[in-house]
N, C-alpha and C positions, 0 to 999 in steps of 0.2 A: 432426576435422571431418567427413571422409568417412564414418567409422564412425557418427557421430551422424546424418547426413542420409540415408545409403543406405536404411535401413528406411522412410524417409518418401517415397521417390521416387514411389510410385504415388499417394499422397495429394497431393503437390505438383504432380504432372503433371496430375491432375484439376483442381486449382485453376487451373493455367495455361490449360487448355483452356476452363474455365468463364469465365475472365476475358477470353479471346479473344472468346467469344460475347457477353459482356456489353459489352465495349468497342465491338465492331462495332455492336451494337444502339444504343448511346448516340450514335454519330455518324451512323448510317444514318437513324434516325427523323426528326431535325430536317431533315436534307438532303432526305429524301423529302417531308416535309410542306411544305417550302419550294418544292419543284418543283411540288407540287399547289396552290400559291397559298393555302395555309392561313394564316389570320391569325397574326401574330406572337404576339399574346396567347394565342391558342389553343394554339400550339406550346408556349409556356411552361407553360400549365396541364397539357398532356399530359405534358410531361417531368417536372414536379414530382410527378406521381403515382407515380413510381418511389420517391421518398422516403417517400410514404405507405405503400407496400408494405414498404419496409425497416423502417419504424417498427413496423408490425403484425407483421412477421416477427420482429423483436427481442423483441416482447412474448410471442409464442405459439410460436415455433419450438422452444424447449426442452421445452415440454409435448408437442409432437408427437414429438420424439425419444424422450422417456421412454415414450410410448405405443407407437410403431411401430418404434423402433430406428434406428440411424444409417444403415445402408445403404438401408433403405426410404425414409427421409425424404430422403436425398440424391438417390436415383433419382427420387422424386416431384417434388422441387424442380427438378431438371434437366428433367424432362418438362414441368412447368408452364411453365418459361422457354421451352422449345422451342415449346410450343403457343402461347404469347403472341406470339412474334415471327412465327411462321408465320401466325397469324390476322391479325396486323397487315398482313401482305403480301397477304392475300386481298382486303381491301376497305379503301379509304382513308376510313375513318370516324373522326372525332375521338373520339366516345364509346367506340367499340370500342378504339381505340388507348390511350385513357386507362385503361380497365379492364384492358387487357393490360399496361400499364406497372405497375399495382398488382400484378398477378400476377407479373411479372418481379421486382419489388423484393422481394416476399415470398419468392419462390423463392431468390433470391440470398442473402437473410438467413438462410433456413433451411439452405441448403447450406453457407454459411460457418460457421454454428453447429456443424454436424456435423463439419466439417473441423477447426475450432479445438478442439473437445472431444477429438477424436482426438489432435491434436498435444499438447494440454496433458496428456493421460494418458501419452503416451510421454515427454514432456520431464521431465528431472530438474531439481533446483535449479540445477545448473551449466550445463545445456544449453538451458534454456527461452529465455533471451535470444537465443541463437544461432538457435534454431528460429524464434522470432518474427521476427527480422531476415530470415532466409531466406524465410519465408512472405511478408513484405512485398515483398521483391525479386521473387519469383515473380509476385505479384499485379500489381505495377507493370510488370513485363516483359510480362505478358499485355495490359495496357491499352495500353502504348505500341505493341506490335506490331499490335494490332487496328486502330489508326488507319490503317495502310497497307493493310488488307484491303479497304477500300472501293474500291480500284482493281481488284479482281478482276472486277467486272462493273459494268454501268450501274445506278446507284441507282434509275433510273426503272423498271427491270424487277423481277421478283420473285426474281431469282437470289441477291442478297445476303441476302434474308430466309431463303431456303433454306439458305444457307451458315451463317448464324447459328444456325438451328435444328439443323443437323447438328452444329455445335460443342457446343451445349448437350447434345445426346444423347450425343455422343462422350465428354463429361466423365464419364459414368457408368462407362465401360468400365474404366479403371484401378482405380477403387474396387471395382467388382464382382469383379475378379480378384485384389484384394489379400487377404492373409491377416490384415490388421488386424481385430481385434474391437472393436466399439463399446464404449466405457467408459460408466460411469454418468454421467448429466448432472444436475447440481444445478440447482435453481430459480434463475433470475436475480433478483438483488436490486438495487433502485434507491434511491439516496439522493434523497429529495424535493428538488425544485428549490429550495425555500426554504432547506433545510439547506445545499445546495450554495452558494446565494447568500450565506448568512451566513458559510460557511467561506472561500469565495474568490469574491467578486463579479467580479473581473477574469477569472478562469478560466472561469466559466460564461458570462459575456457574450461573451468572445472566442470561445468554442466555438460559440455561436449565430451570431455574425457570420461565423465561418469557413464554416458551412453556407450562409449566404446568399451570401457572396462567391464561394466555390469553385464551388458548383453553378450559381449564376447565370451565372458566366462560361463554364464548360465547356459547359453545355447550350445557351446562346445564341450561342456563338462560331461554330458552323457557319452560323447565319443571317446573322451579321455578315459572314462570309467570302463567302457567296453574293452579298451585295449588291455586293461589289467584285470579283466574278468570280474568286474564289479557289476552284478546284475540282480534282478529280483528285489527282495526286501532290502538288501544292502545298497542297491542303487537308490531306492526310495529314501533310505537313511542319509545317503550321500547328498542327494539333491535337497532333501528336507532340511538338513543341517544348514545348507547354503541359504535357503529361504528364511529359516529361523534366525540365522545370524543377521540377515538384512533387516529383520524386524526388531530383535531384542537390543542390538547395539545402539539403536537410535535413542534409547532412554538415557544412558550415561553421556553419549555424545551431545545430546541436546542440553544437558545440564552444564557440561564443559563449555559448549559454544556460547552460552549466555553469560558465563562468568569470565571468560578470557577472550583475548583477541582471536577471532575466527581463523586467521591465517596461521597462528601458532598451533591451534587445535588441529587444523588441516594438516600441517606439517607432521605433527605427532602421530596422527592417524595413518598417514602415508608410510611413515617409518614402520609402524606396526604391521601394515598390510604387506610391505616389502618383505619383512621377516617371515610372515605367514606364507607368502607366495613362494619364497625360496624353500620353505620347509616342506610344502606338500609333495613335490616330486621325490624328495629324499625319503620321507616316511612311507611313501607309496612303494618305493623299491624295497623298503625294509618290511613292508606288509604290516605296518602298525595302523590299523584301521581307525582306532580312536583318535590318534593324532591327525589323521587325514581329515576326519570330521571337524576337529577343532580348527585346523588350518583353513579349510574351506569356509567354515562359518565366520572366521575372522576376516578373511579376504572379502567375501561377499558382504559382510556387515559393513566394512569400511567403504566398499564401492557403493553400497546402497545409501550410506550417509553422505556421500559426496553431493547427491542431488539436493537434499534439504539444506545442506551447508551453503551450496552455491546460490540457492534461492535466497537464503537469509543474507548472505554477503551482498547480493545484488540489491535486495530491497533496502538495505542500509543506505544505499547511495542513489536511489531514484525517488522522485517526488511521489506523494500520495496518489495524485491523479494518474500517475503512470504505472502504478503497481500491477493492475490487472493486465495491461499490455505487456509489461515486463515478464510476468508469469507465463503468458502465452508464448512470448519469444523464447524464454528459457526452455519450455517444453519442446518447441521446434528445434532448438539447438541440441537437446537431448535426443530427439528423434533422428537427426542427421548423424549423430554419433552412433546411435543404435544400428543404423544401416551399415556403417563402416565396421563396427566391432566384430560381428560374426565372420564377415568376409576376410578381414585382415587376420583374425585369429586362425581361421581354417586354412588359409594359404600358408601361414607360418607352420602349422602342424603338418601339412602335406609335404612341405619342403624339408623340414628339420626333424620330423617325428612328433608324436603327441605331446611329449614333454615341452615342446616349443610353445605350447599354449601359455605356460607360466613364464617362459623367457620373454615372450611378447608382452605379457602383462607387466613384467619387471621393467622393461624398457619404457613403457608408457608411464608407469608410476615415477620412474626416475626423471622423465621429461617434465612431468607435472610438478615434482619437487623443485626442480630448477626454476620453473616459472613462479612458483610460490615464493622462493627466495628472492627472485628478481623483484617481485611486487613489494615484498617487505623492505627491500633496499630503496626503491624509488618512491614509495608513498608512505604517508604517515598513518598509523593505525587509528581507527575510530575509537573514541573512548567507550569502554564496555557499557557504561550507563546509557549511551546513545544508540546502542545496537538494538535492532528489532529482535523480538523473541523468536527462538527456534521453534518451528512447527514440524511435527513428525509427518513425513510424507514418504510413501514408498516410491522408489525410483521407477520411472516408466509407467506409472499409473496416473493418468490425468485426473485432476480434480478441478471442479469449477473454481476459478479464481475468486468468485464471490463468496465461497465458503471459507476462504483463508481469513482468519481473524485480523490479519494485518492490513487487509484492504479496507477502504472506506465503506461503511455500511450504508446502503441506500434503502430506506423503508419502501417495501413494495406498495404500489398504488392500489388501494382497495376499490372495487367497483362500487358505483353509486347504488344506494338503496332504491327500491321501487318508488318510494315517495319522492326521493330526490330526482329521479329520472323524470317523473311527472312534472315537477317544478321547473326543471330545465326546459322541458318541451313546451310548457305553458309560457315561459319567458320569451320565446320567439315571437309570440303574437300578443301577449299581454304582460308586459314587464311588471306592472303594478300588482297584478294578481300573484305573480311569481314571488315577489318580495313578501307579500302577505303570507303565502304558503311557507316560505322560508322561515318567517318569524314564528309561525305556528309550529313548524317542525323543530325549530331550535328550542322552543319551550318544552316540547314533549320528548325530544331526543337530542339533548345537548351534544352528545358524543358525535353526532353526524353533522353538527352545525358548520364546522370549519370546512369539511369537504364540500358540502352543499354551497356554502358561501363562495368558495373558490370557483366552483363550476358556474354559478350564476354571474360572477364578476366578469366572466369572459363573454357574456352575452352583450351584444353591441349597445342596445338601448337601455341598459340598466346603469344607473348612477351608483358608483362605488360607495360614496358617502351615505347616500340614502339607504342602500342595502346594509351597510355597516350599522347605521343608526337603528334600523329595524331589528337586526339580529341581537345587538347588545341590549336592546330594550327588553327582549325576551330572555336573554341569558347574559346579564351584566358581568357575571363572574368569568366569562370567557372573552372579555373585551380584548385582552392582549393576544390571546391565541388566535382569535378571529382576524385581528389586524395582521398578524404574521402570515396567515393563510392568504389573505387578500393581497398583501404585498408580493408574496411569492408567485401568486397566480397572474397578477396584472401589475408588474413593476412600473409600467408607464403611468399608472393611476395612483402610485404611492404618495406622491407629493400632494395630490388633491386630498387624499385622506388626512395627511398631516395638517393641511390648512383647515379642514373641517374640525379636527381636534382643537386647533388653536382658536377658531371662531367660537366653538362651543365652550371654550375654557374648561376643557375636560380635566378632571382632578388627577388623572393618571397620564397626562400628556407626556411627561418625561419617560416613564416606563414603556408606554406603548410605542413612542417614536423610536426609542432605542431597540425595542424588539423588532420593529419593522426594518430598521437599519441592519440588524443581524440577519433577517430573512433574505434581504437583497444586498449583500455586501458590496457589490459593484456600485450601488447607489447610496450606500450608508452615509457618506460624507454629505452628499447633496440633500438628503432628508434632514440631517442635523442643521445644515445651513438654512434650509427652507423654514424650519421651525424657529431658528435663531433670528431671522429677519423679522419675524412677527412678534417675538417676545423680548427682544433685546432692549427696547426703549422702556417698556412698562415693567418688565420683570427680569432685570439683569441677573438676579440670583438663579432664575430658572435656566438661563443660558449656561451658567456655570454647571448646574446640575446635569443638563443635557450633555455637555462636554465630558464631565466626569463619568456619567453612566456609559456613554458610548466608548470612551477610552478604556474604561475598566473591562467592558465586554470584549474589546479587541485584545486586551492583555490576557484575558482568560484563554482566548483562542491561541495566542502566541505560546502560552505556557503548555498547551496541549499539542503543539506542533512537533513533528519529528524534526531532528536536526537538519536534515537535508531540505525539508520544506522551509524551515526557518531561514536558512541561508538565502533562499530565492524569494523570500517574502519582502514586500515593499511597505509594510505597515508603518515603519518609522517615517518614511517620506509622506505617506498619506496623512499621518497625524500632523506633520509639519504644514502641509498644504491646508489642512482644515484650520489649524491655528491662524495661519496667514489670512484665510478668508474670513474667519470669525473676527479677527482683529480689525479688518476693514468694516465689518458690520457694526462692531461695538468697540471702538478704539479705547474707550475709557476702561474697559475690562481686559485689555490685551494682556497685561502682566498677569492678572489672576487666571486667565484662560491658559496661558502658556505654562504657568506653574502647576495648574490642575492637570494638564496633559503630562508634564514631566513626572508628577507624582504617580499618575495612573500607569503610564508607559515609560518606565525609567530608561529603557534602551533607546528611546526616541529623544533623549535629552539634547543631544547635539543638534539634530535636525530641527527640533522644535525651537531651540534657542536661536538658531540661525534665522528662522522665520520671524521670531519675535524681535530680534535685533533689526532685521530689515524693516519691520513695521515701525519701529521707533526711530530709526535713522533715515528712513527713505522718503521723508517729506520733501516737497519741491521748494526751492527758494522763492521768496516773495519778490516779484518783479514789479513793484509799484512805483519805481523811479525814485526811491529815496536816495539820500546822499550816501557816499561810501562810508562815512562815519556811522550812519544809521544801519547800513548793511552789516558793518563789522559788529556793531552792538547786537544786532539781531542774530548773527551767526554765533556770537559768544553766548547769548542767552539760550539759543537752541542747543548748543553743545553742552551747556550746563544742565539743561533739562534732560538731555539724553543720558548724561552721566548719572543724574539723580535717579532716573527710571531704571537704568541698568544696575545701579548700586542697590536699590531696593529689591530688584528681582534677584540679584546675586545673594543678598542677605537671606531672602526667603529660601532659596535653593540650598544654601549651606545649612540652614536650620531644619528644613523639612526633608530634603533629599541629599544628605551629605555624601552618599556614595557616588553621586553624579556631579559633585561640585567641581572637581578638577576638569572634567570634560566641558562643563558649562563655562568655566573660567577661560578655557582655551578659546572658545568662540567669542566671548566678550572682549578679551584682550586683542584678539585678531581684528575685531571690528573697531575698537577704540583703544589704541595702544597707550594713550595717556592714562588709562585706568589701571595699568599694570601693577603699579606699586600698591594701590589701594586693594586690588583684588588679592594680591599675594598676602598682604597683611590680614585680610579677612579670612583667608584659608588657614593661615598660621594660627590665628586666634581661636579657630573653631576646634573644639575638643574632638569632634567626630571625624575631622579631616586630618590625614597625615600631613605634618608640616612640610612645606616646600623649602623653607629656610629655617635651619635648626637654631641659629643664633640671632634672635631679633634684637637683643641689646646692642650688639656690635654691628648693626646694619650700616651700610655705606651711605654716602650722600645721595640726594634725591635722584640726580641724573644716573649715577651708578646703580642705584636701587632699581630704576626703571629698566636699565639694561639687563641687570641680573634677573629681574622678574620675567622679562621677555625670554631670557635664556632658559629659565625654569619652565616656562610655558612651552617653549620650543622643544625641550626635552620630553615634556608630557605628550606633545603632538607626535614626536618621533616614536616614543614607546607605544602609543596607540596604533600608529601605522604599522609598526612591527608586529603587534598582536594580530591586526587584520590580515597582514600578509601571511602570517603563520597559519591562521584559520583557512585562508584561501588555499594554501598548499595542502592542508589536511583534507 
C-alpha cells in the first residue's frame, strides 16, 4: 500500500491543498453575500455558476492539456482559481462574483483532469481501485477541513479571500517540484443522454437529481444557518457534519448496494433522507443543535450516495466498451443538475422563507421515489450476482473514468528503448540488419523483444515470418508471446505467420495459433481455418486440438464477461460458422469437431448443432440421369446415412454433454422428424437427462410415439423461447 501511494504523494498533496481552497471558497461566498444583504435568489444564481464552469471545464480541459501539457494547465488552472477568489474579495458585485465562479469551476475541472490523468497513467490494473479510493479520501478530507478555516478571520474582511487565494497558488508547488511527467491524454467521449436514458433510465435520472439535491443543499445551507444565527465554529460544525455524512455513509451503502437490488436500497435511502429532511427544520426551531447536525449529516450522506449508486446502476446496463463514455455522460448530467439546484433552492427560499429549502428538497425526493417505484414496476431487477461492484465516489468530484476498476484496463504503451529506436531507424534502409539487431536484442533483453518485434513488423520491407524466426531463435521461450505481439501489430500478416508455423511443422503450432487468434479476435476464426486447411489431411487430430483450444479460450472470455456484454455477444454464432467452415474442410471430422465445440462452449450447442446438421443433410442430389428407382434407392441410402450420423452425434452429446442434450435433440428432430422416437428413447434411457416420457413400458404405437415425441420436443422449444423472452425483458 505504502509502496503504491508514496510516488503519488506530491500529486495527492496538491489535490488536498486545492480542495482546501475550493471548500473554503464554497462556504465563504454565500456567507459573505448574506452579510452584504444580497438577495437569496441572487446568491443561488452566483453559486450555480460554479457548475457551469465545471461543465465547460469537463468539455474542454482535455484539449488544453493536449495543447499545453499537464504542468502548465494545472498551474494556469490554480492561478485562475486564485484570481477568481481574490477578485471576488475586491468588490462585492454579483455579476463579478458570478463570472469568477465560472472561472473557479473551469479551473477546478481542468486541474482535476490533469491530476486524474497522472494518476491513471501511474495506476496498474491491480492498484487503480486503491488509488481512486485514496484520491477520493484526500479530496473529501480537504473539503471537510476547509469548513473550519472560515474561523481563521472575519468573513466580512478580505482576509479569508486572501487565504483562499494563497491556497490555490500553493497547490502548484508540489506539482512543480514533482518528477512526474505528464502522460498522453485521450479525448473524452460521452454517451449521448438519449442512449444513457435507454440503457438505464433510473441511473441517469438519479444522477441528475443528485446534482440538484446535493448542490442545492450545500450551497444554500450557509444562508439557512445565518437565518438562525449559526455562525463561527458552530457553522463549521454544521457544514462539516454535512461533508462528513457524505463521506462516511458511503461505506454501509456500498455494502448494501452490492448485496441487494440497488433500486430497493435507493428507495430505503430516500425514505431515511425524507425523514431527516423533515426533522431538520423542526429541531432547528427547538434549538437542538446535535439533532440538527445528525439530520444534515444523514441528508447530505444520502444525497452524496445517489451519485455512486446511479453510476453503478447505469454500468450494470451498459457494455464494457461504453463504460468510459457512460461515466462522462453521467458527470455531465450531474453538472446540469448542479446548475439547477442552487437556483431552484434559492428561489424557493426567497418566496417562502428559508425553511422552504427543506420543503423543496422534500418535493424532489418524493418525485424521485415515485420514479423509482415506476421503474421497479416496469422492469425486472438484475440478479445481485450480476451487478457491478459499488465504487465509493464523492458527488460532484470528477475522477478519470480510467481509474474506475469497472472499466476495461488498457496497458499504457511504453516508449521504445534507445536500442529499439535504433533498430527501427535502421530497418527503413536495411531490413536485414534490423532483423539481426532485433535478434541480438532479444537474446540480451528478452523483456523488450515483443515491443521491438511489433515495431519492426510495421516496417514495409520486413517479412513477418523471417522476423519471427529470428526472434524465437534467440528467445524460443517467448515464441507464443512474440506471435501475439506480431498478430496484434500487423493483423493483415497473421495468416502468413500461421502458414510459416505449418510449413516449419512447429511443435507448438496449436498453442501459438490459438494465442494469435486471441490477440486478434476479429480474425480468430480465419486463423484457425487457415491452419486447418493445411493440417486437416495429414494431421486430423491436430485440427481437433485447434478447435478445442480456440473454443476453450473463447469460453474463458465468455465466463469473464459482464451479463450485459454477454447478451450482446455473438460467440455462439461465430462458433457455429467456424464448425460449418471446418466441416467443409474436413467432412470426415465434422461430427467430432461439432462435439468438441459443444463440449468447450456449451451455450453454443444449438447453433453448432444446426451447423452440423446442415453439413450432414446439405449435400446436393446426384444428377447423373439414373432411373427413378435408382434415385429412390440413393435417397433412401442417403437418409439412412444421415440418421446414422445424427444418431451417433446425439449419442455422444447425451454421454458427454448431457445438460445440452435436450436443446440438441430439438434441433435434430426439427431437421429429421423421423428420428423423433429414437431421440426421445435415447433421452429417456440416459441417467443424466431428465426423462421426457415417464412411462416407457406403456409407450404407444410407433405413429403415436412419433407424434408424442414431436409434442415433447415442441414443449421443450416453447419453454426455451419463454426463457429467452424473459431474459430479454430483464
